[in-house]
mmCIF file of the C-alpha atoms, coordinates in Angstrom:
data_MODEL
# 
_entry.id   MODEL 
# 
loop_
_atom_site.group_PDB 
_atom_site.id 
_atom_site.type_symbol 
_atom_site.label_atom_id 
_atom_site.label_alt_id 
_atom_site.label_comp_id 
_atom_site.label_asym_id 
_atom_site.label_entity_id 
_atom_site.label_seq_id 
_atom_site.pdbx_PDB_ins_code 
_atom_site.Cartn_x 
_atom_site.Cartn_y 
_atom_site.Cartn_z 
_atom_site.occupancy 
_atom_site.B_iso_or_equiv 
_atom_site.pdbx_formal_charge 
_atom_site.auth_seq_id 
_atom_site.auth_comp_id 
_atom_site.auth_asym_id 
_atom_site.auth_atom_id 
_atom_site.pdbx_PDB_model_num 
ATOM 1  C CA . MET A 1 1  ? 76.606  27.230 -129.604 1.00 0.00 ? 1  MET A CA 1 
ATOM 2  C CA . LEU A 1 2  ? 79.945  28.324 -127.446 1.00 0.00 ? 2  LEU A CA 1 
ATOM 3  C CA . ARG A 1 3  ? 81.176  31.690 -127.864 1.00 0.00 ? 3  ARG A CA 1 
ATOM 4  C CA . TRP A 1 4  ? 84.585  32.950 -125.853 1.00 0.00 ? 4  TRP A CA 1 
ATOM 5  C CA . ILE A 1 5  ? 86.920  36.007 -125.894 1.00 0.00 ? 5  ILE A CA 1 
ATOM 6  C CA . SER A 1 6  ? 89.992  34.633 -124.677 1.00 0.00 ? 6  SER A CA 1 
ATOM 7  C CA . VAL A 1 7  ? 93.787  36.683 -124.246 1.00 0.00 ? 7  VAL A CA 1 
ATOM 8  C CA . GLY A 1 8  ? 96.929  35.556 -123.031 1.00 0.00 ? 8  GLY A CA 1 
ATOM 9  C CA . ASP A 1 9  ? 97.976  32.175 -122.879 1.00 0.00 ? 9  ASP A CA 1 
ATOM 10 C CA . SER A 1 10 ? 94.797  30.567 -120.759 1.00 0.00 ? 10 SER A CA 1 
ATOM 11 C CA . SER A 1 11 ? 93.792  27.404 -122.830 1.00 0.00 ? 11 SER A CA 1 
ATOM 12 C CA . LEU A 1 12 ? 90.065  26.645 -123.285 1.00 0.00 ? 12 LEU A CA 1 
ATOM 13 C CA . PHE A 1 13 ? 89.418  22.692 -124.146 1.00 0.00 ? 13 PHE A CA 1 
ATOM 14 C CA . HIS A 1 14 ? 86.363  20.818 -125.616 1.00 0.00 ? 14 HIS A CA 1 
ATOM 15 C CA . LEU A 1 15 ? 85.903  17.322 -125.029 1.00 0.00 ? 15 LEU A CA 1 
ATOM 16 C CA . ALA A 1 16 ? 82.578  15.692 -127.072 1.00 0.00 ? 16 ALA A CA 1 
ATOM 17 C CA . SER A 1 17 ? 82.630  12.162 -128.790 1.00 0.00 ? 17 SER A CA 1 
ATOM 18 C CA . GLY A 1 18 ? 86.407  12.729 -129.944 1.00 0.00 ? 18 GLY A CA 1 
ATOM 19 C CA . PRO A 1 19 ? 89.440  13.967 -128.702 1.00 0.00 ? 19 PRO A CA 1 
ATOM 20 C CA . LEU A 1 20 ? 89.892  16.698 -126.363 1.00 0.00 ? 20 LEU A CA 1 
ATOM 21 C CA . LEU A 1 21 ? 90.477  19.611 -128.677 1.00 0.00 ? 21 LEU A CA 1 
ATOM 22 C CA . LYS A 1 22 ? 92.108  23.048 -127.885 1.00 0.00 ? 22 LYS A CA 1 
ATOM 23 C CA . ILE A 1 23 ? 89.459  25.741 -129.128 1.00 0.00 ? 23 ILE A CA 1 
ATOM 24 C CA . ASN A 1 24 ? 91.205  28.888 -128.529 1.00 0.00 ? 24 ASN A CA 1 
ATOM 25 C CA . ALA A 1 25 ? 94.435  30.645 -129.452 1.00 0.00 ? 25 ALA A CA 1 
ATOM 26 C CA . ASP A 1 26 ? 97.589  30.955 -127.491 1.00 0.00 ? 26 ASP A CA 1 
ATOM 27 C CA . HIS A 1 27 ? 99.052  34.424 -127.299 1.00 0.00 ? 27 HIS A CA 1 
ATOM 28 C CA . SER A 1 28 ? 102.486 34.006 -125.820 1.00 0.00 ? 28 SER A CA 1 
ATOM 29 C CA . MET A 1 29 ? 106.181 33.794 -127.544 1.00 0.00 ? 29 MET A CA 1 
ATOM 30 C CA . ALA A 1 30 ? 106.248 29.856 -126.634 1.00 0.00 ? 30 ALA A CA 1 
ATOM 31 C CA . ALA A 1 31 ? 103.478 29.316 -129.233 1.00 0.00 ? 31 ALA A CA 1 
ATOM 32 C CA . GLN A 1 32 ? 105.234 31.379 -131.605 1.00 0.00 ? 32 GLN A CA 1 
ATOM 33 C CA . LEU A 1 33 ? 108.171 29.308 -130.969 1.00 0.00 ? 33 LEU A CA 1 
ATOM 34 C CA . ALA A 1 34 ? 106.756 26.418 -131.405 1.00 0.00 ? 34 ALA A CA 1 
ATOM 35 C CA . ALA A 1 35 ? 105.497 27.299 -134.784 1.00 0.00 ? 35 ALA A CA 1 
ATOM 36 C CA . LEU A 1 36 ? 108.953 28.330 -135.794 1.00 0.00 ? 36 LEU A CA 1 
ATOM 37 C CA . VAL A 1 37 ? 110.072 25.006 -134.604 1.00 0.00 ? 37 VAL A CA 1 
ATOM 38 C CA . ARG A 1 38 ? 107.388 23.301 -136.789 1.00 0.00 ? 38 ARG A CA 1 
ATOM 39 C CA . LYS A 1 39 ? 108.141 25.497 -139.672 1.00 0.00 ? 39 LYS A CA 1 
ATOM 40 C CA . GLY A 1 40 ? 112.300 24.119 -139.222 1.00 0.00 ? 40 GLY A CA 1 
ATOM 41 C CA . GLU A 1 41 ? 113.417 27.820 -138.951 1.00 0.00 ? 41 GLU A CA 1 
ATOM 42 C CA . ILE A 1 42 ? 114.557 27.270 -135.272 1.00 0.00 ? 42 ILE A CA 1 
ATOM 43 C CA . THR A 1 43 ? 115.596 24.145 -133.292 1.00 0.00 ? 43 THR A CA 1 
ATOM 44 C CA . ALA A 1 44 ? 113.520 22.871 -130.039 1.00 0.00 ? 44 ALA A CA 1 
ATOM 45 C CA . GLU A 1 45 ? 116.768 23.540 -128.018 1.00 0.00 ? 45 GLU A CA 1 
ATOM 46 C CA . GLN A 1 46 ? 116.786 27.055 -129.691 1.00 0.00 ? 46 GLN A CA 1 
ATOM 47 C CA . ALA A 1 47 ? 113.040 27.293 -128.657 1.00 0.00 ? 47 ALA A CA 1 
ATOM 48 C CA . GLY A 1 48 ? 113.536 26.301 -125.339 1.00 0.00 ? 48 GLY A CA 1 
ATOM 49 C CA . LYS A 1 49 ? 116.704 28.330 -124.421 1.00 0.00 ? 49 LYS A CA 1 
ATOM 50 C CA . ASP A 1 50 ? 115.102 31.656 -126.135 1.00 0.00 ? 50 ASP A CA 1 
ATOM 51 C CA . PRO A 1 51 ? 114.855 34.198 -122.977 1.00 0.00 ? 51 PRO A CA 1 
ATOM 52 C CA . SER A 1 52 ? 111.461 35.702 -124.414 1.00 0.00 ? 52 SER A CA 1 
ATOM 53 C CA . ARG A 1 53 ? 109.882 32.019 -124.035 1.00 0.00 ? 53 ARG A CA 1 
ATOM 54 C CA . HIS A 1 54 ? 107.769 32.885 -120.931 1.00 0.00 ? 54 HIS A CA 1 
ATOM 55 C CA . MET A 1 55 ? 106.337 36.445 -122.545 1.00 0.00 ? 55 MET A CA 1 
ATOM 56 C CA . LEU A 1 56 ? 102.763 36.837 -123.100 1.00 0.00 ? 56 LEU A CA 1 
ATOM 57 C CA . LEU A 1 57 ? 102.217 38.773 -126.499 1.00 0.00 ? 57 LEU A CA 1 
ATOM 58 C CA . SER A 1 58 ? 98.759  39.677 -125.200 1.00 0.00 ? 58 SER A CA 1 
ATOM 59 C CA . ALA A 1 59 ? 97.318  40.441 -121.457 1.00 0.00 ? 59 ALA A CA 1 
ATOM 60 C CA . LEU A 1 60 ? 94.477  42.152 -119.885 1.00 0.00 ? 60 LEU A CA 1 
ATOM 61 C CA . THR A 1 61 ? 96.286  45.366 -118.720 1.00 0.00 ? 61 THR A CA 1 
ATOM 62 C CA . GLY A 1 62 ? 93.486  47.990 -118.965 1.00 0.00 ? 62 GLY A CA 1 
ATOM 63 C CA . GLU A 1 63 ? 95.025  49.260 -121.905 1.00 0.00 ? 63 GLU A CA 1 
ATOM 64 C CA . HIS A 1 64 ? 94.472  48.263 -125.405 1.00 0.00 ? 64 HIS A CA 1 
ATOM 65 C CA . ILE A 1 65 ? 94.548  44.613 -126.070 1.00 0.00 ? 65 ILE A CA 1 
ATOM 66 C CA . ALA A 1 66 ? 97.027  43.543 -128.754 1.00 0.00 ? 66 ALA A CA 1 
ATOM 67 C CA . ARG A 1 67 ? 95.832  40.147 -129.647 1.00 0.00 ? 67 ARG A CA 1 
ATOM 68 C CA . THR A 1 68 ? 92.195  38.449 -128.694 1.00 0.00 ? 68 THR A CA 1 
ATOM 69 C CA . ASP A 1 69 ? 90.399  35.478 -129.385 1.00 0.00 ? 69 ASP A CA 1 
ATOM 70 C CA . PHE A 1 70 ? 87.151  35.494 -130.548 1.00 0.00 ? 70 PHE A CA 1 
ATOM 71 C CA . LYS A 1 71 ? 84.688  33.043 -132.517 1.00 0.00 ? 71 LYS A CA 1 
ATOM 72 C CA . PRO A 1 72 ? 81.808  35.124 -133.814 1.00 0.00 ? 72 PRO A CA 1 
ATOM 73 C CA . LYS A 1 73 ? 80.044  32.148 -135.013 1.00 0.00 ? 73 LYS A CA 1 
ATOM 74 C CA . GLY A 1 74 ? 81.040  30.046 -132.115 1.00 0.00 ? 74 GLY A CA 1 
ATOM 75 C CA . VAL A 1 75 ? 81.607  26.257 -131.533 1.00 0.00 ? 75 VAL A CA 1 
ATOM 76 C CA . PRO A 1 76 ? 78.619  24.120 -131.533 1.00 0.00 ? 76 PRO A CA 1 
ATOM 77 C CA . ILE A 1 77 ? 78.362  22.095 -128.482 1.00 0.00 ? 77 ILE A CA 1 
ATOM 78 C CA . GLU A 1 78 ? 75.887  19.217 -127.378 1.00 0.00 ? 78 GLU A CA 1 
ATOM 79 C CA . LEU A 1 79 ? 74.466  18.325 -124.064 1.00 0.00 ? 79 LEU A CA 1 
ATOM 80 C CA . GLY A 1 80 ? 77.091  16.231 -122.263 1.00 0.00 ? 80 GLY A CA 1 
ATOM 81 C CA . ASP A 1 81 ? 80.036  18.056 -123.847 1.00 0.00 ? 81 ASP A CA 1 
ATOM 82 C CA . ILE A 1 82 ? 83.105  19.283 -121.708 1.00 0.00 ? 82 ILE A CA 1 
ATOM 83 C CA . ILE A 1 83 ? 84.525  22.770 -121.827 1.00 0.00 ? 83 ILE A CA 1 
ATOM 84 C CA . THR A 1 84 ? 87.089  23.263 -119.363 1.00 0.00 ? 84 THR A CA 1 
ATOM 85 C CA . PRO A 1 85 ? 90.076  25.656 -118.847 1.00 0.00 ? 85 PRO A CA 1 
# 
């Protein structure tokens, strides 16, 4: 079983017998803007020009962490699976 805690925009990937899967959340404005594009609320051009697109919504700063990605039950893994950042 794989368990993790992630913050910010660092990605965690799992490769098993199927496709490569991103298994953690992205805490950045880029991810929020991409979600707005998928919903049709803004265009990809607007997202690409948004001045906040490089901002993190959560980071390790020594203060309260606004957002974390934590799966208490974890993700099942097997011998031979690859986990990579």
